[in-house]
Short mmCIF file of the C-alpha atoms (twelve columns), coordinates in Angstrom:
data_MODEL
# 
_entry.id   MODEL 
# 
loop_
_atom_site.group_PDB 
_atom_site.id 
_atom_site.type_symbol 
_atom_site.label_atom_id 
_atom_site.label_alt_id 
_atom_site.label_comp_id 
_atom_site.label_asym_id 
_atom_site.label_seq_id 
_atom_site.Cartn_x 
_atom_site.Cartn_y 
_atom_site.Cartn_z 
_atom_site.pdbx_PDB_model_num 
ATOM 1  C CA . UNK A 1  -48.115 -94.488  -29.585 1 
ATOM 2  C CA . UNK A 2  -48.103 -96.891  -26.674 1 
ATOM 3  C CA . UNK A 3  -45.966 -96.494  -23.550 1 
ATOM 4  C CA . UNK A 4  -44.400 -99.890  -24.266 1 
ATOM 5  C CA . UNK A 5  -43.123 -98.591  -27.600 1 
ATOM 6  C CA . UNK A 6  -41.825 -95.275  -26.256 1 
ATOM 7  C CA . UNK A 7  -40.347 -96.516  -22.961 1 
ATOM 8  C CA . UNK A 8  -36.883 -97.441  -24.316 1 
ATOM 9  C CA . UNK A 9  -36.592 -94.068  -26.061 1 
ATOM 10 C CA . UNK A 10 -37.606 -92.167  -22.931 1 
ATOM 11 C CA . UNK A 11 -35.184 -94.112  -20.721 1 
ATOM 12 C CA . UNK A 12 -32.342 -93.697  -23.209 1 
ATOM 13 C CA . UNK A 13 -32.928 -89.948  -23.476 1 
ATOM 14 C CA . UNK A 14 -33.191 -89.455  -19.709 1 
ATOM 15 C CA . UNK A 15 -29.945 -91.397  -19.171 1 
ATOM 16 C CA . UNK A 16 -28.169 -89.358  -21.848 1 
ATOM 17 C CA . UNK A 17 -29.227 -86.148  -20.111 1 
ATOM 18 C CA . UNK A 18 -28.123 -87.488  -16.716 1 
ATOM 19 C CA . UNK A 19 -24.720 -88.552  -18.054 1 
ATOM 20 C CA . UNK A 20 -24.228 -85.055  -19.451 1 
ATOM 21 C CA . UNK A 21 -25.309 -83.523  -16.138 1 
ATOM 22 C CA . UNK A 22 -28.239 -81.740  -17.766 1 
ATOM 23 C CA . UNK A 23 -31.775 -81.336  -16.473 1 
ATOM 24 C CA . UNK A 24 -34.401 -82.928  -18.696 1 
ATOM 25 C CA . UNK A 25 -37.919 -81.574  -19.071 1 
ATOM 26 C CA . UNK A 26 -40.968 -83.016  -20.745 1 
ATOM 27 C CA . UNK A 27 -40.409 -80.654  -23.661 1 
ATOM 28 C CA . UNK A 28 -36.824 -81.914  -24.015 1 
ATOM 29 C CA . UNK A 29 -38.165 -85.465  -24.320 1 
ATOM 30 C CA . UNK A 30 -40.731 -84.366  -26.909 1 
ATOM 31 C CA . UNK A 31 -38.031 -82.580  -28.930 1 
ATOM 32 C CA . UNK A 32 -35.509 -85.434  -28.750 1 
ATOM 33 C CA . UNK A 33 -37.891 -88.330  -29.406 1 
ATOM 34 C CA . UNK A 34 -40.233 -86.428  -31.730 1 
ATOM 35 C CA . UNK A 35 -43.404 -87.937  -30.366 1 
ATOM 36 C CA . UNK A 36 -46.604 -86.334  -29.140 1 
ATOM 37 C CA . UNK A 37 -46.471 -84.668  -25.743 1 
ATOM 38 C CA . UNK A 38 -49.402 -86.710  -24.410 1 
ATOM 39 C CA . UNK A 39 -47.752 -89.983  -25.428 1 
ATOM 40 C CA . UNK A 40 -44.493 -88.989  -23.744 1 
ATOM 41 C CA . UNK A 41 -46.348 -87.912  -20.601 1 
ATOM 42 C CA . UNK A 42 -48.210 -91.238  -20.453 1 
ATOM 43 C CA . UNK A 43 -44.950 -93.125  -20.907 1 
ATOM 44 C CA . UNK A 44 -43.158 -91.174  -18.159 1 
ATOM 45 C CA . UNK A 45 -46.126 -91.818  -15.838 1 
ATOM 46 C CA . UNK A 46 -46.054 -95.543  -16.626 1 
ATOM 47 C CA . UNK A 47 -42.292 -95.706  -16.014 1 
ATOM 48 C CA . UNK A 48 -42.826 -93.809  -12.750 1 
ATOM 49 C CA . UNK A 49 -45.445 -96.341  -11.603 1 
ATOM 50 C CA . UNK A 50 -43.089 -99.200  -12.487 1 
ATOM 51 C CA . UNK A 51 -40.245 -97.616  -10.509 1 
ATOM 52 C CA . UNK A 52 -37.886 -96.737  -13.371 1 
ATOM 53 C CA . UNK A 53 -38.352 -92.953  -13.418 1 
ATOM 54 C CA . UNK A 54 -38.905 -90.277  -10.800 1 
ATOM 55 C CA . UNK A 55 -41.445 -88.189  -12.707 1 
ATOM 56 C CA . UNK A 56 -41.263 -85.251  -10.284 1 
ATOM 57 C CA . UNK A 57 -37.534 -84.792  -10.838 1 
ATOM 58 C CA . UNK A 58 -37.495 -86.189  -14.413 1 
ATOM 59 C CA . UNK A 59 -34.622 -88.510  -13.547 1 
ATOM 60 C CA . UNK A 60 -34.232 -92.249  -13.668 1 
ATOM 61 C CA . UNK A 61 -34.147 -94.358  -10.527 1 
ATOM 62 C CA . UNK A 62 -31.270 -96.767  -9.972  1 
ATOM 63 C CA . UNK A 63 -33.199 -99.525  -11.776 1 
ATOM 64 C CA . UNK A 64 -34.049 -97.131  -14.603 1 
ATOM 65 C CA . UNK A 65 -30.445 -96.003  -14.866 1 
ATOM 66 C CA . UNK A 66 -29.235 -99.600  -15.184 1 
ATOM 67 C CA . UNK A 67 -31.835 -100.390 -17.821 1 
ATOM 68 C CA . UNK A 68 -31.196 -97.125  -19.659 1 
ATOM 69 C CA . UNK A 69 -27.429 -97.725  -19.718 1 
ATOM 70 C CA . UNK A 70 -28.066 -101.131 -21.290 1 
ATOM 71 C CA . UNK A 71 -30.328 -99.513  -23.892 1 
ATOM 72 C CA . UNK A 72 -27.590 -96.988  -24.761 1 
ATOM 73 C CA . UNK A 73 -25.503 -99.847  -26.163 1 
ATOM 74 C CA . UNK A 74 -28.235 -101.072 -28.497 1 
ATOM 75 C CA . UNK A 75 -29.666 -99.660  -31.693 1 
ATOM 76 C CA . UNK A 76 -33.366 -99.002  -31.321 1 
ATOM 77 C CA . UNK A 77 -35.633 -99.444  -34.332 1 
ATOM 78 C CA . UNK A 78 -37.221 -96.410  -35.943 1 
ATOM 79 C CA . UNK A 79 -40.386 -95.250  -34.205 1 
ATOM 80 C CA . UNK A 80 -42.213 -94.778  -37.485 1 
ATOM 81 C CA . UNK A 81 -42.133 -96.901  -40.575 1 
ATOM 82 C CA . UNK A 82 -41.889 -94.945  -43.803 1 
ATOM 83 C CA . UNK A 83 -44.403 -95.944  -46.496 1 
ATOM 84 C CA . UNK A 84 -42.914 -97.955  -49.334 1 
ATOM 85 C CA . UNK A 85 -43.816 -95.225  -51.834 1 
ATOM 86 C CA . UNK A 86 -41.680 -92.669  -49.953 1 
ATOM 87 C CA . UNK A 87 -38.735 -95.044  -49.765 1 
ATOM 88 C CA . UNK A 88 -38.928 -95.886  -53.475 1 
ATOM 89 C CA . UNK A 89 -39.063 -92.193  -54.443 1 
ATOM 90 C CA . UNK A 90 -35.894 -91.463  -52.495 1 
# 
């Protein structure tokens, strides 16, 4: 999965953890988003380079916090599309 696809999910999760006063780890992101560890790591690194996340502390920067708070108010699409055969069987 590309960092562009995962970035809103990572920001939203980090902001949720910060609002709750909890420390977020890479494993927490993997568990919450349910994506591969390598994809999450690449996304956090990309967001760090762009100035939205402090990857060493696993917290958002001020710009990342503002963007993440805006994302909290929106409904993000599903990360994975279910095949039509699975949807029809349900």
